[in-house]
Structure formats: C-alpha cells, structure tokens
C-alpha positions in Angstrom: 190.9 157.2 -33.1 189.8 154.8 -35.6 186.6 152.8 -34.6 186.9 149.5 -33.2 184.3 147.0 -32.7 182.9 147.8 -29.6 182.4 151.1 -30.3 180.0 150.5 -33.9 178.0 147.7 -30.9 177.1 151.1 -29.4 176.2 152.9 -32.2 173.8 149.5 -32.7 172.0 149.3 -29.6 171.6 152.9 -30.0 169.6 153.4 -32.5 167.6 150.0 -32.0 167.3 151.6 -28.5 168.3 148.9 -26.8 170.0 149.2 -23.2 173.7 148.0 -23.0 172.3 145.9 -19.4 170.1 144.4 -21.6 172.9 143.3 -24.2 175.5 142.4 -21.7 172.2 140.1 -19.8 171.9 138.4 -23.9 175.3 137.8 -25.2 176.3 136.2 -21.4 178.4 139.5 -20.7 178.8 140.2 -17.2 177.3 143.0 -15.5 179.0 146.4 -16.6 181.8 144.6 -18.5 180.4 146.3 -21.8 180.5 150.2 -20.2 184.0 149.2 -19.2 185.8 148.2 -22.8 183.9 151.0 -24.4 185.0 153.2 -22.1 188.7 151.3 -22.1 188.5 151.1 -26.1 189.4 147.5 -25.5 187.8 145.1 -27.8 185.1 142.3 -27.3 186.2 138.5 -27.0 185.1 136.4 -30.3 182.1 134.2 -28.0 180.5 137.4 -27.2 180.9 138.7 -30.7 179.2 135.3 -32.3 176.5 136.1 -29.1 175.7 139.3 -30.4 175.0 138.2 -34.2 173.0 135.2 -33.2 171.3 137.6 -31.3 170.7 140.8 -33.0 170.2 139.2 -35.9 170.1 142.1 -38.7 173.1 143.8 -37.8 175.4 143.2 -40.8 178.8 141.0 -40.3 180.7 142.5 -42.3 179.8 146.2 -41.0 180.5 144.9 -36.9 184.0 144.0 -38.2 185.1 146.5 -41.0 183.6 149.5 -40.6 182.1 149.2 -44.4 178.6 148.8 -45.7 175.2 149.6 -43.8 175.2 148.6 -40.1 171.7 147.0 -40.6 171.3 143.9 -43.1 167.9 145.0 -45.4 165.8 143.5 -48.2 166.7 144.7 -51.2 165.7 143.0 -54.7 167.3 144.2 -57.7 165.0 144.1 -61.1 167.7 145.1 -64.0 165.6 145.1 -66.9 163.0 147.8 -64.8 160.5 145.4 -65.2 157.2 144.6 -62.3 155.9 141.3 -61.8 153.0 141.2 -63.5 149.7 140.2 -61.8 148.1 136.5 -62.5 145.4 134.5 -61.6 147.6 132.3 -59.2 146.8 132.3 -55.1 150.7 131.7 -53.6 152.0 131.7 -50.1 153.8 135.4 -52.1 150.6 136.8 -53.4 150.2 140.3 -55.7 151.5 143.3 -54.1 149.6 146.5 -55.5 152.1 148.7 -55.7 151.1 152.5 -55.3 152.6 156.0 -57.3 151.6 158.5 -55.0 153.3 161.9 -55.4 151.2 164.0 -51.7 150.8 163.6 -48.7 146.8 163.8 -49.0 147.3 160.4 -51.3 149.3 159.0 -48.3 146.8 159.8 -46.0 144.3 158.5 -47.7 145.8 154.9 -49.0 146.6 155.0 -45.0 143.2 155.5 -44.4 139.8 154.0 -46.4 141.9 153.5 -49.7 138.9 154.7 -51.6 140.1 156.9 -54.1 144.1 155.3 -54.7 144.5 153.2 -57.5 148.0 150.9 -58.1 149.8 151.5 -61.1 151.0 147.8 -60.9 151.2 144.0 -59.1 154.6 143.0 -57.7 155.1 139.3 -56.2 158.3 138.7 -53.8 159.3 135.6 -52.7 159.7 134.2 -49.6 158.0 138.1 -48.0 154.6 137.5 -47.2 151.5 139.5 -45.2 152.7 143.2 -47.4 149.6 145.7 -47.4 151.2 147.2 -51.1 154.2 148.6 -52.0 154.9 152.6 -52.1 158.2 154.6 -54.4 160.5 156.2 -52.2 160.7 159.7 -52.9 163.5 161.8 -51.1 167.6 160.7 -49.5 166.9 161.1 -46.0 167.8 157.1 -45.9 170.4 157.0 -48.6 172.1 154.9 -49.0 170.1 152.6 -47.7 167.1 153.2 -50.4 167.4 155.2 -52.6 165.0 158.0 -54.8 163.2 155.2 -57.1 163.2 152.3 -54.6 160.1 150.6 -54.3 159.2 150.0 -50.3 156.7 146.8 -49.7 155.1 147.6 -46.6 152.7 146.3 -43.2 150.0 148.8 -42.0 150.6 148.5 -37.9 147.9 149.3 -35.3 147.2 150.3 -32.0 151.4 152.6 -32.1 152.2 152.4 -28.4 152.1 148.4 -28.4 153.5 147.7 -31.3 156.2 149.9 -32.1 158.9 147.3 -32.4 161.9 150.2 -31.8 165.5 150.3 -34.5 162.7 149.3 -37.2 162.1 151.0 -40.6 158.7 152.8 -41.2 156.3 155.0 -43.6 154.7 157.2 -41.1 152.6 159.8 -41.2 152.7 163.0 -39.2 150.2 165.6 -38.1 151.7 167.9 -35.2 149.6 171.4 -34.8 148.1 171.0 -38.0 151.8 170.7 -39.8 151.5 167.3 -41.6 154.9 165.6 -42.5 155.5 161.8 -44.1 158.9 160.2 -43.4 160.8 157.2 -44.0 162.4 156.6 -40.8 164.0 154.2 -38.1 162.1 154.5 -34.9 163.9 155.1 -32.1 162.5 155.4 -28.3 162.8 158.8 -26.9 164.5 160.2 -23.6 161.2 162.1 -23.8 158.3 160.7 -21.7 155.8 159.6 -24.7 158.0 161.2 -27.6 159.4 159.5 -30.7 162.9 160.1 -32.3 163.0 160.2 -36.0 166.7 158.5 -37.6 168.1 158.8 -40.9 170.7 157.1 -42.9 172.2 159.7 -44.3 174.0 161.5 -42.3 173.2 164.8 -43.6 169.4 164.7 -41.9 169.3 165.5 -38.3 167.2 162.6 -36.0 164.0 164.5 -34.8 161.4 164.1 -32.4 157.4 164.3 -32.6 155.2 163.3 -29.8 154.1 159.5 -30.5 150.4 160.9 -30.4 150.9 163.0 -33.8 151.7 159.8 -35.8 148.3 158.9 -37.2 149.3 156.4 -39.5 152.3 154.1 -39.2 153.7 150.4 -41.9 156.7 148.6 -41.4 158.8 149.0 -44.0 159.6 144.9 -44.7 161.3 145.0 -48.3 162.4 146.8 -50.9 163.3 146.7 -54.5 165.9 148.3 -56.6 165.2 149.5 -60.3 168.7 149.3 -62.1 167.7 150.5 -65.6 164.7 151.2 -67.2 165.4 149.5 -71.1 
C-alpha cells in the first residue's frame, strides 16, 4: 500500500517525540480524529495540513506531500570550490567559527571539555548562524543523505541535559556507558523506558540505539552544516 500524507505525519511526530493528542490540539483537530484517520488510511484536510506546516516549521513540505527528499529541513551550505572563509578581524553578528579536525574520541572529550589541547585548523563565517561554539568534520554515514562523511557541522554545546534537550533535533553526543566510549551524530528521541534516550539515525541501515540519559557525558546541538563538493 502506498504511503500517504497522514502516514508521513505519523513518522514525523514519532521521530520528534510528539504525542498524537498534542498534535491534534496544536493544529485544531478534534480529539482522536488523527488516530481514526490514520487507522482508516484516510487523507487530512488542507486547512489542517497548513496548520501542521505553520506549527512544525522544520518539516520538509515536499517530503510531506510526495514522500520525496528528506523529512526535515536542514541548513546545508555548499562550498563549490572547497575553500573555507578565512579568519578576519571583523566583529559582526556572524563571528568566525573555529573548525576542528578530530579523529579520536579522546580528542572529542577534550574539545567538549576544557579544550586545552585542540587547535582549530581554520575558521568559517556563516551568515545568519550565530552563537556556535565550533565546527567539526563528519565521519561515517549514519546521517546520510542528510549528512555525508566530510561535511562540516556547526555545533552549540548543551549543558543541564535534563532540561535542555530538544527532542527530535540533531546532536553530537559523547557517551560513556559501562566504560565503553562512543561518539554519535544522531537525532535524540524520548524512550518509553524511564531515564533512557533513543539515538535515531537518518540512514535506515543504522539501527536506533538506547542509552541511559546519565551515560551522555557531553552534548552539542547541530545548528547547520557545510558541504564541500570539490577540492579544486
């Protein structure tokens, strides 16, 4: 059976950790109507669809209507010639963001901790993206096609995890669980198990993982990315 719009809405709210009752209330649907439409494979009214797009601004309209493309909008800036914006002495609203090239978990820990030993390899200036702590090169394909290995992600460190996680957003995450260390780029979603968090990949070949919230030692919100298409 071909997937329809209402089934895609269900995928979106599952990823974001949004309860059906909350969706219904926020977009003006009567209690239980969404579940009924989903169960009977019905369509959703245009007025409610417009309300969903207005309320949940990160949803990709093309994906919602056709199933094509990525589920979420994401700020991807492309550098065609492979050159980063060089450091200048200007102090504007979009300051220079340090770019780090780190290949080890120990380097990540240091970067997100005291940052005493990590030196940026370059600096980048991105219009309309502010309040970033730094940028890292992506390694691996867990977030493909949204991110690919070699992309640069811009991040903001998160503190007081229990109160500041925005469910459904993408994060850089360092986990230490039973003395096993991991570093992930994932969407975070609330788990049905108390005090646990789900790590959700964009790439369907990567399974969803669960870890205790207490095992997350460092966390940074991904605010955007840069994709370099060529090196010449």
